[in-house]
Each structure stands twice: as structure tokens, then as C-alpha cells.
N, C-alpha and C positions, 0 to 999 in steps of 0.2 A: 202409394209408395213402391218402390223398386222389389223385384225380387232377386235374390242372392245366390252366388255358387262360389266357393272359395277353393284356392287350389293350395294344397299344403304339401310338404315333399319329407322324404324318410330322410333326407340330409341335406345340408346347403349344396347347391350345383345340380340338384335334381331335374333341373330346369323348369321351376316353379314359374320364373318371369316370362320365357318364351311360353309355355303353355296359357298362362293368362292373357297374354297379348294376342296370340292364336283366337282363344276363345272370345275377346273384344272384338276382334276383326270380323270372324264368322258372325256374332252377334249385331254389329254394326252393318255387314251385309245383307241381313235378313231383314233389314228393317227397324231395328229396334234402338233405342237411345241408352247406350251402355257407357258406363263409367270404371275405372279401375280403382282400386282401394288398398293400398298397404298400412296398416296403422303406424308402425316403426319400422324404419329401413336403417340400415346402417350402411352408408357408403360414402366413398371421396367424392364421386361424381355425383354431383348435383346440377342444378339448372336454377335459373332466374325468370320467374315468371312475369306477365306484363305488368303486375302490381308491385314487383321489385321484391317477392318472397322467395325463399331456397326450398326447394324440394330434390327427391333423388330423381336420377334421369331415369331409372328404369320404370317410373309411373309416367315420366313424360314419353318414354317409348311405347307403352301401352296405352297413352292417351292417344298418342297419334296413330295406332292401330284402331283405335276407336272412331277415330275420325273429328275428336274435337279438341277443344283447347288445354293445354296442360294447367290443371288448380294445385294450389297447395293442399284444397280440401282432399285430393286423393292421396297425401302423404302427411299427416298431420304431424309427425313424430320423426325427424332424421338425425341419426348419431354418425358423428364426425369423429373418427377416432384420431386423438391426438397424440396418443403413442398406447405401449401396450395394455395399458390398465384404465384407461380414462377415454372419456369422450367431450367434444363441444355437443351440447343438446340444444336441436333446435326444433322451436314448437308452432305450429301455425307460420312455419314460414321465417321465423325470426330468433335469434339466439337467446336462449333461456340464460346459458352458463356452462362451464364446464365441469363434470363432474367422473369422479372415478367411478367403476364398475360396480362396486360394492354400494355407492350411496345411490347411483343411479335406480339399482335392484329394488333399494329401498323406497325409492321416490317414486317409482314410474305408475304407480296405480292411482297416483294423485292428478295423474295426465288421462284417465279415462273419460271425464267429462270434455277436454277437450276432443279428444278420440270420437265420442260417439256424438259431438256435435257436427264434426266435420261429416262423419259418415249420414248422418240423418239429412245433411243440406243435400249432398249428392243423393240419397235415396229420393228426395222429392222431386229432382229433377232430373232422373233418369227412370227408365225400364227396367234395367238390371245392373246390377253391381259386381263384377268381378274382382274377388278379392284375394289377395296376396299372402299368404304365411311367411315365416321366417325360419330358416334353419329346420329344426325339427320339433314335432307335438309331442315327441317321446323324451324330450331333456329335463328327465323327472327332478334332476335338483332346481329346475326354474319354473315349472309348472303352478307351484303355487302364486306365483305374482304375473301369469302370463297374461298379456295383452296383447298377440298379435299370432297366436297360433288357434288353440281349442279355446281360449279364454275370448279371443276375438268372435270365433264363429257362434259362441253363444249369446255373446252381448247382439250379433247381427243375425241371430237366429238362421244361420247360413249352414246348407248342406255342403257338405266337404268330398273333393274328389282326392285322393293321396296319390302322389307319384312316387316312381322308385325309378334310380338310374342303373340300367342294367350294363350300360358301357363299362363304369366300375366294378362290376361282378357281384354277386351275392344278392342280386336283387329279389330273389325270394324270401330271405331270410331279411333283408330291410322292410319289407312292407308286413309280413308276418310279425316280426320282433316289435315293428311300429306298432300295430293297430294291438297286441298283446300287453303293451306297456301300456294303453291307454285305459282311463276307468271305464266302466261301462257304458254310462251316459255318453261320453266321448265317442267311442265306438259305435254306438247307434246315429251318430252323427255322421259318420264315413259313409258314404252310399255310392261310394265307386272307388275303384283303383286302376292306376294307369301304369303301365310298363313303358319307360320313356327311353330315349335313343338307342333304340334297338337297329342292329345289322344284321342283314342273314334272312335266310328263310323261316318264315314267322311259324309254318308246320311243327319245325323241329320244337317250337316253344311250348306248342299247344299242350301236352301232357303237364307240364308244369304249371300251366294256367289254370287248368281244371283244378288240379291239386290245390293251389293257392284260394281257388274261390272256395273250396270244400272246407279248407281248414279256418278261413277268415269269416266265412258266412258273409262275403262281400263281393258283387260282381267286379269281373274286369271290365272295364269299360272301353279299354282300346290299347295297343300296343303301337306306341309312335314312335315312327324309324327318327335314326339319328340326323340332324338336319343342319346343313351348313349354310344357315339364313343370316345374312349380312344387316344384323340390326344390334342394337345396343344391349350388351350385357354387363351383369355384376360386376363392380370394378374390382373387387377382392378375388373373383372365380373365375376370372375370363381366359379363355383358352388363348387370345390372340398372344400372349406372354410367352407361349410354348410352342410356337409355330415353326418351321424350318427355319434358317437363317438363310434363304437364298436372297442373292443379290443380284438385282436387277439393271437394265440399262441406266435408270437413274436410281440411285440407292440413298435412302433416306434412313436414319437409325435416330430414335425417341431412347433417351435414356431413362432405364428404368430405376426412378429412384425410389428409395423404402416407403415413402410415403406419397407415391402417386397419386395425382387427382386429375379428373377430366380428361383421362388420357383418349376420350371421344374426340377431342378437338383434331384428332389424326385420322379418323376413320375414312373422311374423304379419301383421303390420297390412297387408301387401299385398292381404290375401284380405279385407278388410270392404269391402264397396261402398260409394262414398260417400265412402271416405277416399284420397289420393292420398298417397304416399310418395317423396319425391323425393331423388338424392342430389345434392348441391350443393357444386361445387369451386371456383365464382367467385363474390364477392360480388355482381356484377349479377345472379346468378342467383336468389338466396335471396328476393328479392320480401317477401312479408309471411305468412310461414306461421302457423297457430294452434299449431305443438308443433315446437320446434327441439331435435333430440338430438345430444349430444355424443358419437361413440362410444368403444370400446375403440381402444387404439392402443399398438403395441411399444414406442414413444417418446413419452411424454407430453410432457417437457419441449420436446424438438423441434418436435412439432407444435404447441403452444403458442406456439412462437414463430412457426410459418408462420402462424397464427391471425392473430399482430400485424403481422407484414409484411404480409399480403395485403389486410389491412382488413376480415377477416372478423369478428374480436373485436369491433372498433367497432360493427357490423353486431347481433353478438348482444346485447351490453350496453345498445344502444340497444332493441332488442329487447324485453329481460327489462324495463326499465324502463318501456316502455309498456303492460308487463302478457302478454305472450308466455308460453306454458308452455315452460320450459328443463328437460330433462331428460337428466341425463348418467349414460354407464355406465362402471365402470372408469376408463380413462384420460381420459374425457371427464369423471367425477365429479371427479376429481382436478385436474383445471384448472379447476373451478368454484369452487375453495376461494382461501384468502388466499394461501399460501405453499406452495410445493414446494421440497423441499430430497434432495440426493444426496450423503451423506457417504460413500459407499463407492465413488460412480464406476459404479453400476449404469446408467446413461443417461450422461449426459454430466459429471457431477460439478457440485460448486456448488450453487446455491440461485436461484429465481427468483419472483417475485411471481406470482400467480393471479390469475383473472378477478374474485376479489371478492365472487361472487355467491352463495356459502355460507359460514358462519362455521366453517371448519375448515382444518388445514393438513395437509400429507401429507409423510411422509419416508419415502425409498425403503428398503429393507431387502435384504440379502443372501440371503436365503431367500426363494422363492417359496412364496403361499399358492395350494395347490391342492386345491380339495375342493368333491363335491356339496353341495347346501345345500336344505332346504324352508325355508318360513317364510310369513309374512305382511307387509303393511304395518301399520303401526301406526296410532293414531288420527291421520289428518291433516286440517287444517280448512283452509280458506280454497280455493283453485282445485284443491286436490289431495283433497279430501274425498270424492270418489267412489272413491278407492281404500282407504279405511280399510277394515282388516280383511279386503281380499281376500288369499286364501294364493294362494302359487307354489311353484314348484319352479325350480330352476335350479344354477348353479355359479359359484364364484370361483376365476380366476387371475392373480395380481397381483404385484408386488414392492414395492408401497408399501402403507404403513399411515396411514390417514388418520384423524386426533382431532380430534372435535369440541370447541369453545371453548363457554366458560360461554353459559348461553343456548340453546345451538344444540339443535336439535329432530332425533332419530333418526326416518329414514324405514320403516326395517324392522326386525323381528324374525326370526333365522334360527336355524337346527338344524343344526349339521356333520353331514350324514350319513355320514361315515367316524368320526370321535371323538363325536359326540353334542354337542358343545359348544354351547351357547346364548347369543348375544347379540344386542343390537341394534346396526344397521348404516345404515351411508346419512346423507342428512341431507337436510333439506328447511326452506325457508323461503319462504313466499308462494307465488308461481309458479315456485320453481325446487328441483327435486329433483334427487338423486343416488344413486347404489346401486351395490357392486361386483359385483352379481347379474347373470350373463348370463345368458341365456333366460329373462328375467322374463315377457316379454309372451308365452309360448310357450301359457299356459293362457288361454281364451277371457275367463275374468272380468276379468283384469287389462289386456289388450288393451280390451275394451269400457268398463272404469271408466275409462280415458283418454282415450276417444271421449266417453263421456258428460261427463268434466270438461269437454271443450272446447264440448260441447254445450250445458251451462248456460250455461258463459262468453259465447259467441255468442247465447244465447237462442233455440238452433233446436230441433227435435224429432227426437231421435236413435233413437228407440223403433223405428223400422222399419228400423236399421241392426242386422246381426247380424254379430255374430264367427263363428270357426270353431273347433272341436276341433281344435287344430294336428295334434296325432299322428294321429287319424283321417284329417284331410285331407292326411296326407302318406301315409297307407297306400293310398288312392285314387289319388293321383299314381304310386306306385310299380306299381300296377296297370296304370294307363295307357300306363305306358314299356311294360312286357313286353307289353301287348297289341301296341302298335307295332312292339317292335321282332319277336314273331313273326310278324307280318304281312310284312317287310321283309326279315330275315335268313332264310339256310338252315338252319333250325336242326337238322333231320336231318344236314346235313353237320358242322354244329358239333359235336354230339353225337358224330359217328364221328372227328371229329379228336379230343374228348377222348378217345375210347375208344384210338385209336392212339397217341396220345403223341408224342414223338418219339425217332428211334434216334441212341442216343449213339455215340461212335468206336468203343468196345470192342465194341457189338452190332454196330457195322457190321463189324468185322474177323472177326467169328465167323462 
């Protein structure tokens, strides 16, 4: 059975996901079979495995760092918020149903067998499991039903490294306060503290580190620097949304709708020199981009309503009329059509008018489409001609089905990697294009095809702009992450913690 180590944090966005990914990479580099694990993840950024099952993208990122194929075993429970008080509950990659926060809190202990079945299967196949917690273990109102922090650590008999975020300030209070709010048996499970996201001269920090170790009785096993590593982050806490709104030679804007999902679709475009990718929430910030992206969403109809009420829809329609390229993915594609209908109450029920930029209608179905695909763009004319016959891979994950109207033109041809089913998919007209395929820009040829489309439209030479092999780029980023953590974490001590494990109550009595 695998040895385990768990990363918990003093709060959300303490850097647990990145630290876990870094440890996965280090253990992989050192020759171990390693896998990530998070019993319960709350995220709208999700992924479809080769079996057609759904999991959180944070564990996909960590699996990539570990050099293995993502498996739903790494994330047996995924919560996808549908509103402020409820979520779609996905267990073992399939939809269980939608529950309010209160109902799920009462129900979740029933999922422990699913969690442990997944964990034990991974433990049989690997040497090391790197477990990630969620939020904080000191959320005392939730501890009685915990299945993701100390509750998971106890089930897995895993030692814990507790990380605090110094970039937000108050890191000593974060770490000391968290330790003090834990039960005695939980405190004993914390074998090391990590101060994360540090900028500056570490020697200035040393007196505080010594005092923290004395007060907590737990060693600090590293002061990790603030790292600008270009890998996927937790969707609700990403710093991408807050980056300066600089405009490049080619300017692309992603509309930051309230329930935005799978914004990772656009990450490859960030790596192209001369291209700016901005996330825009307020109409005043839209300006005049060359491309407007409508991203995926967990609630298409509510987010379309937000576009209308905020005034953003008016600006998008005006931009489309002036020739700006409009590209919608999944829920964003659905918004571009003429009508949306929800006869089964999958979202809010009823029907509403779409943006009318593409000649197609969407009806929400009770069954979710989940599959990986490969395919190519069809013969595209006018503004999207540079994408004609360009091949891609990706995945579909949606509740709706969109039907093109007479005279409408499909944008892509896809083959279902699970069933082998082939179909034409998506719609385009003039300067507006939509598709259900997530990850469609991951291949360099697709990303650069869109850049060339803008270049031709603007009459500028983009031949010196180069895309990247996104898969290779991410491999480089994982190596940089591992290298930096090796410099700043006491890996000798972490390996010792891994080997020692934790002493259970029964062992202590013996």
C-alpha cells in the first residue's frame, strides 16, 4: 500500500493545489509511482476522463505533474455550485443529483465508502499518494462531518503539512490559530508547517519562524516563494481574473460571467507573445477587443440574464455588428443562439430569447453529455477561414443540445473517443462561431489559426508570433515548480515524515 502525505491550508487559496502538484512532480522525478487525491472538490472547472467520467481539473493538473493519466479515482466527489446555496453533486464521475448546502452537509458521510474505495484503489497502484485538503481544517462549524481535511487524514492515516499564505498577511496567526483550534489528536497529525507565497529576504522572517515553531511545537519545513507558474489553478480563486488589463497587439477578452466554468479553455492563448487575454466583468472594461469569448457556465440562462441586465449583451451585439470576432464555448455557445428552452427544469425552467447571433436553438436535457473527442474544423469561410480543417482534441460536458436551423453551417466535425460516434457540431456565421468542445485551443495550430484570423482582419503581420505546444509548455512549468520547491522545502524532512507516517490510537496504546 502507498505511503501518504497530505497538504492542508489555513484558508482557501493558501496554495494547497500548487504545493500538492509540486510534491507530485518531485516524487515522480525521484522515481516513485505517485498519484494525487482530493476526496471532495468544489469547482466549476471540470474535465472528462477517457472513460467519460467527470472530475475536477485541479486533480487533472496534479496528475499531469505526477506523469500519469487523470482518473476519477483522484477526485471521487465533485461539487459544482448551481447557485449560492446549492450544488450539483457528482460521485465517481457521474451526477448524483442537486442538493442544497444543508442537505449535502447531512448526506455527505454516506459517501465515505465511495471515498475510501477510490483511495484504496489508488493506494494499491502507487507508491505515494499526495492528498489535498479543502479550505481549512479549523472550520469548527463543519468539523463534525468532515470528509476532506482531518477527517480524510484520519481515514487515510496520513501525516499532514499545514500551509499558510504570507502574501495575504497574518501568516503566523493563521498557522498558530489553526493549530490551536484543532483537537489534540488532530494537532499530533500535523508534522510540518509551510509558509507559502513569500516575497523578500527570508532572514527577516527567521525570528518569527523560530517563535512559531516554539509556540506550535511543530517544525517549519519550508518557506516557499511566490511563484508565477503557468499551470491551472482553482477556478473560484484564480488570480487570472485580477491581472492588469493590458492590451496587446492582438486583444482578446473573455467575458467573466458570474458562473464562469472551464476558463482553462483560454490558458493556451496567454502564452502567445503579442496577444493579451483579459477577463472582463464590467462593461466599462470591455473596450474594443479583436475577439470576444463567451465561456462555459454552470447556468447558461441565469448568466445570459446577467449579460442583459449588466449591459454587457448590448456591447457584445454592437461589437458583433461591427465585425469583431465572437467565439462561444459550451454555455457561451448556447447563449449565441436564438432560443434556450428548459422543459425539465435542469436550470431555472421555462425558455428565453438568446442573443440571436447564430441560427440555432438549444434545449436542455436531463442527461449530461460527457465525452472526450477529437476532430477538426470544417471548411470555414470569411473571418474564420484560417481555422479550416485544423485538427483539435478536447472534451464535451453539457446538459443542453443545440440544433442548427435551415441554412446554418456547422463549425466542426468530431469523433467521440468513447463510442466512436461521428457528427458535425457547433455553428458559425460570418464573424461568430460556437462549439461545445472544451480544450479546443490546446493545440498550437488552433490557437495560432485564431491569431492569424485576427491578423488578416486587421491587416497586420503575425508571422513572427509563435504559439506553443501547450502540453510541452505545461511539462516545463511542472519542472520549474519542482525545482523551486526543492530549493525552499526541507525535502529530507518531508521524506522522513512520509516514511514515519502517523501513530494511530491503537498503536499508541500498544
